[in-house]
Every structure is written in C-alpha cells, then in structure tokens.
C-alpha positions, 0 to 999 in steps of 0.5 A, a space after each residue: 618880369 614885373 611882379 603883379 601888384 598885390 591886393 592891399 590888406 585892407 581892400 579897396 574901400 574907395 570902390 564901396 564908398 564910390 558905389 554908395 555915393 553914386 546911388 545916393 546922388 542918383 536917387 536924389 537926382 531922380 527925386 528932383 527930376 520927377 518933381 516928387 520932392 516931398 513924401 506923400 503925407 497920410 491923413 493924420 498929417 495932411 488932414 481928412 478921414 480914414 476908414 477901416 473896413 473888415 470883410 466878414 462872411 459865413 463862407 471863409 473861402 469867399 474872402 479872397 484876393 479876387 473878391 477883395 479887389 472887386 469890392 475895392 473897385 465898387 467902393 472906390 466908384 461909390 466914393 467917387 460918385 459922392 463927388 470926393 476927389 483924390 480919395 484912396 481905396 486900397 486893400 491891406 492884408 487878407 480881409 481889410 480895406 482902407 478908405 482915405 478921404 482927403 480934406 475937403 471931401 464930404 467926409 461924413 457922407 462917405 463914412 456913412 456910405 462906404 461900409 454898407 454892403 453893395 446891393 445888386 438887383 434886376 428890376 423891370 424898366 417902366 419908363 426912361 428919359 434923358 436927364 439934364 439934357 438941353 438941345 440947341 436953340 431952334 433958329 426960328 426960320 424955316 428951311 427951303 421947301 418946308 411944307 407947313 406940316 407940323 413936326 411930330 415932336 411929342 408934347 410934355 407927358 406923351 411918349 416917344 420911341 427911342 431914336 424917333 426921327 423928325 418924320 415920326 418914324 422910329 429909327 434904329 436905337 442909337 446905342 449898344 445892341 446885343 443878343 443873349 443866349 437864344 437872341 433874348 437879351 440886348 444891351 440898352 438903347 437910349 434916346 438920341 434925338 431931341 425935340 425941336 418944340 416948333 412947327 413951320 409953314 411955307 413962306 411964313 418965317 416964325 418968330 424966334 422960339 424960346 429954347 425948351 428947358 431940360 425938364 421940358 425935353 425930359 418930359 417930351 422924350 420920356 419913353 414908357 409910363 411913369 406910375 402916378 406915385 412916382 411922377 413927381 419924383 421922376 419929374 424932379 430927378 436931376 441925374 446930372 448931379 453926383 450927389 443926387 445919383 448917390 442919394 437914390 434909395 428904394 424898397 425892394 418890393 416897390 417901384 423906384 426911380 434911379 439914375 444911370 451910373 454912366 452918361 450915354 451920348 453925353 447925358 445921364 438917364 433917369 429911369 422908373 423901375 418896377 419891384 425887384 424881380 431877381 436879386 444879385 445874390 442869385 447870380 452864381 457866376 458872371 464872366 466876360 468872354 469874346 464872341 468868336 462865332 458871330 463876331 459881336 465882340 466882347 460879351 458877359 455870360 451869366 449863370 444863375 442858381 436855382 432860385 435865380 433860374 426860375 425867377 429869371 425865366 419867369 420875368 424874361 417871359 413877361 418882359 418879352 411880350 412888352 414894347 420898348 422900354 417895358 421889355 428892358 431889364 435894369 441891372 441896378 447896383 447901389 440904386 444906380 442903373 449899370 445897364 438896361 438891356 432889352 429882352 427879346 424872348 424868354 430865357 430858360 435854363 439859368 444862363 444868359 449872355 449880354 452883348 452890346 459892342 462892349 470893349 474888353 474893359 466894359 465887359 470886365 467891369 459889368 461882370 465885376 458888378 454882377 459878380 459882386 452882387 453874388 458874393 456873400 461879403 459884408 463889411 464892418 467898420 473898424 477905426 474911423 479917424 477924422 483929422 482937421 488940416 490944422 491938427 494934421 499940420 501940428 502933428 507933422 510939426 511935432 514929429 519933425 521937432 522930435 526927429 530933430 531933437 533926436 538927431 541933435 542928441 545923437 550928434 552931440 553924444 558922438 562929438 563929445 564921446 567919440 570926437 573925430 570918429 563922431 564926424 564919421 557917425 554924423 556923415 553916416 546919418 546924413 547919408 542914411 537920411 538922404 537915402 530914406 527921404 528920397 526913397 520915401 518920396 519916390 515910393 509915394 508917387 510909385 506905389 502910393 506910400 503915405 507917410 503917417 505919424 507912426 511912420 515918422 515914429 519909425 524914422 525917429 527910432 531908426 536914428 537910434 538903430 543907425 547910431 547903435 551900429 556905429 557905436 558897436 564898430 567904434 567900440 570894437 576898434 577901441 578894444 583893439 587899440 586898448 590891447 596895443 594894436 596899431 590903428 590899421 590892424 585894429 580896424 581890420 580885426 574889429 570888423 569881423 566881430 562888429 559885423 556879426 553883432 550888427 547883422 544879428 541886431 539888424 536882422 532881429 529888428 527887420 524880422 520884428 518889422 516884417 512880422 508887425 507889418 504882416 499881422 497889423 493893419 492901418 497906421 501901424 503898418 506905416 511904422 513897420 514899413 518905415 522901421 524895416 526900410 531904415 533897418 535895411 538901409 542901416 546895413 547898406 550904410 555900415 557896409 558901404 559907407 562907415 567901414 570904407 570911411 574908417 579904413 581910409 581914415 586909419 591911413 591918415 596920420 591924425 587918426 593913426 597916431 592917436 591924436 587926442 581929438 581923434 577919439 582913438 588916443 591910446 592914453 585916454 583909452 588906457 592902452 597897454 603895450 603888447 607883450 613881446 613874447 606873445 605873438 598876435 594873430 594876423 588879421 586874416 587868421 582872426 577873420 577866418 576864426 570869426 567866420 
C-alpha cells in the first residue's frame, strides 16, 4: 500500500503566488479591456473649481440622507442649467456637498449660484407663450377647394387659446391634463400649433410669404395678458438659451417673467407670473403615488401647513373663476417654472393632488422639487478652490516626480543593504503598484473616484509602508540566520513574529486612514482613501507574494548557502554556530507558541 505524500513543512507557496499573479493580470486586463487606462484626475490636477457646501438648519433632524440627496439633485440641475458640462455634485459625510466644475465651465457664475438656497414659490399665471419656436415656412400656394376666407391666425399682440385650430375653434389642450383632489388641479397645457401668417383665395396663387420670426410667432401665440411693466422684458425673453433661463430673478411681491424648466413639444415656454401666492416652505409634505382608482397613472400628493392651507384655498378659489391661462398655478423653483397646472375649482383642506400622465420618474422629480422647498436647509460656502489647467498639470508632474524619487530611493536602499533580497522587495513594490494603479483606474469609472494631490501623497506614503513590511520580514530572517539556523528553517521561524508585527502596523495605519476618512471632508478624504487602500494591498502582497517568493528562494542554492550577494551571508551577518547541547525548537512549536 502506497504511503500518502506528506505536506511539505514550508507549505505550497506556489499556489498563493499563482493566485496573486492571476488577480493582478486580471485587473490589468480588465483595465485595458474597458478602456479606462488612466485614473480620473481631480480638480487640483486637471484644472477647474471645487466648491464645498455645508448644510445647516435650526432643526438637526432636517439634515439627513434623504434631504441631502434631494439637495444634491437640485444643485446638480442648477449647475447643468448654467451650461456647465461634466460637473460633479456629490455628498460627503452627513452635511457636506462637494461641487466640482471642470475646466472650461463658467466657474465664477457657478460659484455664485450653487451655494444659494433653492427658493420654491407658487405664482398665478398671467400669460404664457412659446419661446424660440419657429414654424415651417408657408408654401405660398392654396390648397384645393380653398374658399378665399382668411385664416384665423392671431396677429401680434392678440391672444389665442391653447391648441387653437385653423378654423378658430379651440381644440383640447395638447399636453398633460390631470385632476387634483376634488377635480380641481390639472397639469399644464401648452400651445401646440403655430400661426401661418397668410390668407388664401380661390384660384389666385399667393406670392411666396416670408417665414415669420420666432418673436412674431411668440407674440401671435401669447395666451393671457402681459402686464405693461413686463411687456418689454416678456417680448425680449428667449428661454431657448440656458444662460437666460438661469439669470431670471424677481421680487416675491411683484409680477415677474420666467422660463419653463424643461421644453414641452420641442420648445421652452416663457411666462408672465403674478406675485407669490404660496411659499414653498408652506408645503409640509409631497410624495408620488399611483392612482389605482381612475387609472390616471402617477400623481403627486401635496400637504400644506396651517398658513399654506389658508393661502392655497384662497388663491385656488380666485383662479377657478378665471379663463385659461389665468386659471393656472405656476410652481416656480429658482425662478424657473417646473409645472403650471390649471385650477378647476377651490381646494380647501390643505391637500391637493397633481396628475397629468406622469411617469414614475417625473412624479418623483416633481415631488422632490416640492419637498425641497419645504426643507429648512441652508448652505454655507466653505472652501472654494480654483486651479488653472497649467497649474494642475504642474502639480501632477510634481507629484509624479516625488513618487519616482521615493521609489528610486527605496530601490537603491534595498539593493545596497539587502542585495539579492532587495530584488524581492522591488518585485513586491511593482506588484503593489500594478494593483493600486489598476484599482484606481477602475474605481474612477465605477464610483467616480478622482485622484487629487492629497491622494498622490497617500500613494507616496504607501511606498514606505510597503517597504517597511519587507524590512520587518527580512530582519526577522536575518536574526534567525545569526543564531545559526539554516535558511529554510529560518524563513519558517521568522514568519510568525514578522507576521504579527506587520499586521499590527498595518492595522494601525488602516485604522488611522478610516478615522481620517470619516471625520474629514473634501480633498483630505482622497489622502485617507488612498492610504487605506494601499495599506490593505500591503497585507495582500506580503502574504500572497513576498512570503511565497522567499519560501521558494530558500530552496535555491544561491540563497540557501548564503552567497555573499544573496543578502544572507552568515559571515557578514555575524552568525554564531549553534551549541550542540542545546536543542532548537521545531518550526511547528515556535509557530504554536507565537500564536
């Protein structure tokens, strides 16, 4: 009967070595396969502006994750409305929002706008018209059977109902309709047809007509009456431009002009609005719900506080007696109209439901807007950092040079002092660098991790942490060799003590990085994140790479016989022969005692 092969005293180092090499190659291949071959750079390295906003409130419970997420979405829409592309808005900690505006954006305007508290108001609609809409040019030839009756196209300065047809008979509104509680509130209706600006007669072809301008169409399709003090501003307002939409302001107690937040039927709307009737702070609750009774789809339920209940009932009673569009109620956020549903009757009781063929996402967005107006949140600007692209490139180069110098010094020290063992430390540093670089590149695409200057400093510090783990293990091996132990037993005896020291050291470093990440905000978190990541990778490298490699090298004659260039020469280390009367402990007993 064959005797089963016993397990080697030094284990199977090849398995651990193969595992870490497979993981390293897999991460590098994934990095190249996805095309994310470079880490994402932060503002201080790529150039741009970084703004830190801190939330504050008289009610500590108001600062929570839900409200911070809603505030983040509002600020992100505000920044994007300024024409800034690739801007980042993200929460850090419990009460901090970081806004990163890359190079090329309107940094000064963004810095002035993002920190202001979002203002939500309910204003009555006085007039509404399309903005920036140009109809197709008329053909100039009459259709068959034309009667010679002039078309009912409204002229400039006149009014027309939403969706007026060519015969002058108003059609049903072409956009979302809905009902609130008590069939009182319906989603906004917008004009869907354009004036032709021409009349025809039977048998007489007309001359080719000049296409009307967007201003002429807007004037012809204006619904309602624009107050005289707003007529010039209303006529000149072009809501198709993002900077114009973001620049609208107005006092609460006066009539204003405003733009719709999103285009409807392919164009934006401009509106003349009356003074504020209900403030957003009077909304106590807003949430989306699914109307299962009538099958109208998603809707938004509103609840008002005491002041809001009285004001809302009064103004809806007044609006219900008006004709379109003066029976509409505009929901205005940051001077942009989110929606303007029409009121069909007074709404008492402090509750209402807005419906209008909403999707779930649209209902959620509208409820978020209404909820945000009810939050007692204000934001104070903290650190504002603006870095030019040239300065960011210089800082990146300086960080890379510092890292290269640190790596070179560690390599020289390892080769001069440890000789052959120094090659092991260099290989371990290369494996750790490959893992760190690939993980950072993938995290940049996955979770938006940006490598900033403090993060580069954390990576440079990590070089010393990794080298320190090598030194601890190498010195433990040398201590065993000085006591006269052969190399293979020395490697096994040195590992338990070195392992304990390395784990304690890395645990302290990781704990410091974790605490620093939790209590800090902004760029300091980049340093803490990188330090924690590289510390965790140091444990992986020392266990799965350094220890197996040393175990395999101890089986080679060059290292086992203590060649002068191996770094383990007993004569250079001052080794003394073991006493014959003393019995050395076995590796297993030493490991048990250490444990």
